[in-house]
N, C-alpha and C positions, 0 to 999 in steps of 0.2 A: 641536539647534541649538530654545532654549526661547523659545516667544512673551511679551512681557511683560504685565504688565498695563495699560500702555498703547494698544500695538495691540491687546488686544483689546478695549478699552473703544472705540476709534476703530470697528475691524471689527464692534462688535455693532451699531454705530450705521448700517451701509449696507446698501443697499437689497440684496434677494438676487438681482437683477441681476450686480451687482459683485462678489460672494462668491462667486458662482459661477466669474465669469472670474480669480480672484484664488486660485482651488483651484491650477493651473498656475503659482505664482509659486515657492514651495516646496515642501518634505515637510511642512516645521513648516506649514508653512500648511494645506497640503490636508487633515493629520489635524487642527487645531485647529475649521475650518470644517464636517467630518464628524462633530464631535464633541458627540454628546448632548446636555454641559453648555452648551455652545457655541451652538447650536439652541435651547434652552433660552431662553436668557439675551436673542440676538436675537430670541426671540418676546416676550419683557418689554420689551425694547426699542422693539419694534412696536407697542404697545396702545396708544401717547397717537393712532399714525398711521393713523388710519382710513381707508378710501377706499373711492369705488364701483364696483363689480365690473359689469360688461355683458356676457351670452353673445348670444351669435351662431351664425345660419351662413353664410356667405358661399359663391358658387359661383365657383370658380378657374377658369382661363384654358382649362383641359381637362374642364372641364363637369363636373367632380366637388365638392360640396359639404366645404366647409372647416368643424373648430370652431375658433372664434375669441374668445377673452376681451378685454375693453376697460378698461386700469385708470386711472379716471380718480381723478386729485390735482387735488385745490383748494385755493390759496396763501389767506395772509389777504388779498392787494391785488385778488384778487374771479378774477384767472385762472387756468386750465384745463390741467393736462398732460394727457394721451393716450398711453398706452404699448397695440399691439395686440400681444395672444400669440398666433401662429397655431401649433395643436397637431392637427399631422395624423396621427390614430390611426386605424391603418385596423381596429384592433380596435372602436372607439367611432363610435357615429351621432352624427353630427353634431346631429341633430335633437332627441339626449335630452336630458328638460327636467331643470335646475338642482333639487335638492329639498333645496336646506340646504347651509350652510356656516359653519365656525367655521375660527376659529385657522391662514386660511389654504387647509385644504383644503376641496372642495367635491362634492358627490357629484351623479353624473350620473345618472340610471336612465328606465327606461322602465317601471317598477314591478316585470319582470318579472329584466331584467340592471341591476347594479347596478356603479359603478364611483365609486372615489375620486380625487380626482387634486385635485395641487399646480400650480398654472398655472404658477407662479415656477421649478419645479424639472423643470418638464415631468416630471414621471412621477406614473404611475396604477396603483391595482391593481384587480384587477376582485376583486369578493365572492364567494364558494362560491354555488354552487348553493344556492336554496331549499330547507328540510328540511319545508316544508307544503306543497308544491305539485310533486308525483309527477307522472312523465309514465312513458308507456307503462302504466296501470296495466289489468287484463282486465277489461272491464265482467261477467261473471259473479266477480268476485271481492265475497265480500258486506261487505266493507269500502271496496266501492270509491267514491269519490267525485271531480266536479269540482273542481280549485280553479282560481281568479283571483287572482291580486292588486288589491286597490283602490287603497291606497296606500303611499305609501312617504315617510322624513321621514329629515333628520339631522342630529346633534348634540352638542354634547359635555357629558359629566356631569363635573361639576367633585369630586362627591362621590368617585369612584371613580376620577378623573384620566384618564377611559377615554372613545373616541370610538364614539359606535351608529348603529345605522342601524334603524330600526324601520319592519318594512312588516307592511301590514292586510291578512289572506285569506279572500276569500269560499271558505267550503266548502259544495258541495251534494251531499249522497249519497242514498241510494238511501230512505231513512226520515226525512229530518230535512236541513237547512239549519244553517250557524253560521258563526260569525265566527272567525278564529282569528288570533293575534299573535306573529309571532316577531322574537326583537334581536338584530341582531349586534354583539359586542363586536370592535372594531378590535384591541384588545391579545391577545385568544385567535383571531383570525380565524377564527370560526365563528358560526353560529347556533342560538340555543337560543329554545324556547316560553316564552310567560307567556299568565295569565291576563289576560281583558280583557273587557269588557262589550256586547253587543251594539250598543249605542248609536255603536262604533268604525266600525261597517261602512257607517255614511253618512257618513263623510270622502270627500271623491273632490278627485280632481287638479286644480288648479288652478293654473297656472305663474305669472298674475298676482295669489296670495293664498299658499299655501302660504312659510309663512316660518319659521328658528329663530330664539328671540329669547333670551337670558339662559338660557335652559336648558331653557326650552319650545318646541316644536311646534308649530304655528298647521297647519289643514288646513280647507277650506271642509266644512261640512256641511250635504247637503242635509237639506229639512225630507220629513213624511211627512204626505201629507194624510188618509189612512186614520184618522191616532188626531192631527187638527191638530195637527201639529208645525210649527213654522217651521223656515225656515235659521235656520242658527245653526253654530258658531266651534265644532271640534273641538282641545283640545291635549292635548298627551302631555307631562309631565316625565322628562326624560331621567336624573333621577336615581332618583326616587318608582318609576319605570316606573307611573303613573298617568293616565286618560283624564279626562279632563272635559269640559265643555260650556257654553259663554258664549252669550248669548244677544247679539242684530243690535238695530239702533238700530231702534223699531218704525217708521220710518219708511219700512224700505225695504223693496222688495217686488223680486224674483227676476225677473220678469217685466216689470219696467220699469227697473230700474237691472242696472247693473255695477261691482263694487266689486275696488277696490285694497287689499292689507293692507300698513301696511307700517311705518317708524319715524319721530318727529321726538320729539327730545331725549329720547332711552330709554322713550318711552310711544309704546304704539301707537295707530296712527292709521288710518282707513279713508279711502279715495276713494269716494265714492258718487256716481256720473252716469249720463246716462239711455243707452238704445241708442235707434243711429241706425237711419231709418226704414229696414225691411226689413233691418235685421240682425241675422245668426243667433245665439240665444243658446246658446254651445258648453255650457255647464252639462245644458240638457235638451233641445238640438235643435232647438230650436222657431226659427220665423222671427216675428222680433217684431215687431209693428205699431209703431215710437218713432215719436218725436217729432224737432223738427229744434232742442232745447233742446242747450244748449251746460253750461251750469253744472255745476260739481262742489261737492260741497258734502263736507267734509273734518270728521269725528269723532272726539274723540279719549276710548279708552277712559282708564277710570279703577276704582279700586277702592279700597271701604271700609275699614273696620278689621278686617272679619271676611270679607272675601276679595269679597264681593258688588259686580257687577260694573256700570258703569252707562256711557253713553255722555254727551260733551258736542260742541254742534257749533264747532268751533274758528271758522269761518269758510265763506263761500262764494266760489270763485273765478270767473271769466266768461274764457277764454283767448281769444285769438285765432283766427278762420277755420281751420280745417285743423289747429291745435294742437289734438287732441283726447285723446287715451291720457295718463290721470298715470300717471309712472314708480317714482316716490320723491321726499322731499325732502331739498334738499341741505343748505338752510338753514333756517328761521323763515320766510324770505321766498321762497326758490328752489326752483323744481320742475323738477327734470326729466321732458320730458315729451316722447310720439312722433306725429310727426308724422303727418298721412292720405301724405303720399307715402315715409316708410320713413326720416326722420332723426330724431336725438336734437334737442331742443330745451333750451334752458336760458332756462325762465319766471322771469320776477320778478312775484308775487302782488300788490306793493305798487307798481313804476310800470309795469305791465304791458307792462314791455319783454322781448323776447325772442330768442335770437341761436342760430345752427346750428350744431350745434357737429361737428366734421367726425368722423361718425359713421355710416356707413349700415347699412340693412339691405338681407338679397337681397330684389332686386326681386320673386324668382319665388315666393318663400315669401308663403305669406298673411297677407295684414294685416286689423287691426290685429295689433300685440303679435308683431314680428320682433322683439322687445329682450327678454329677461328682465332685468333690472337690481336689484342688491341693495346696500345702503351696509354699511357698517360692514366692509369686507371688509379684514384682515389681509396683508399680505406674511409669510411664515415659510418657512424653509427643510425642514420636518418632511417628511419622509421615511415616503411612506407602504407601503414596501416594506421598513422595518427598523422597523416601527412597536415592537417587543418592546421594543427599546435606549428610545425618547423615553417611554414610559408612566413610567418610571422617575423620571417626573422632574415636581414639582407645576408645574402651566402658573399 
């Protein structure tokens, strides 16, 4: 039975959860929905509909932690629908951090182990072991070195129509120490090493900061006081495979401020806000003597015709008591924020009104940052287990 063009057009605009059920309607629909060309068409039709993805870990009734993705869809009338997806993968630790997402795929990792997951199809693929981090080497080996992953990032290479994972590794040998970098290509399902500058070793893993956006992955970059280097942003171009450095606003002080990197109207924005009294700086593991200020400064990244980056302050907000940690922008005036009690709050910067969404974090998990929130998420049918098929079609 041949599926008509009209049916294909209708099906390609349906959400993945519906299409997965429709596979059982008949054999022709099953083969259609699984076909790479239909998967690509569905993806292209889904691009205008970008949602918010929130990752969290919850403790179930048996005391075990589960990985939960919440997909938030915002309508024109201001209402929000929430779909929770519980993923009970025994192989995946629910506390793994989300290290980028693209085309409906997310990367979960602790820097050593890495998984690509499609939350909508509930499929995952564990990446092969690192080619730079060797285990079990004997200390008498003259080539012996101790290697540890520094950080990891995931994104899409539009030039090669491939997904990539980049891992930065710190290698300490008997005579020297250096930074090495490896790239994983999904189409080939293997790692390869690339040349990289030493400064990329200053990248660090921050769940509130790491982000993939329009072909570039962004990490927090630790400054080096010995050479008067300030904190900065480290970038990686997924297509050109080149690292770069971007400065931060001059007023930022890592010992006084926390920082969140996100997107607003396709522009990179920074949330900069003070540490609370006796709060711990996760980056330096210092106890900060903070303030009781609650102001959040929002800065926008601007680039001139030569690619030189500057920052301009968009606005300053003072959220209500107990609504303190910014997650991301939903619109120009609406923010998702985390409350001190572990709730997700929708806050309007213009009216200063807020409402609590039915999304809660695990009370046993350290606060704040019970949630990892990412916008511009696209629902897709991409199958990480059939990566060689999907790569033949242009996204």
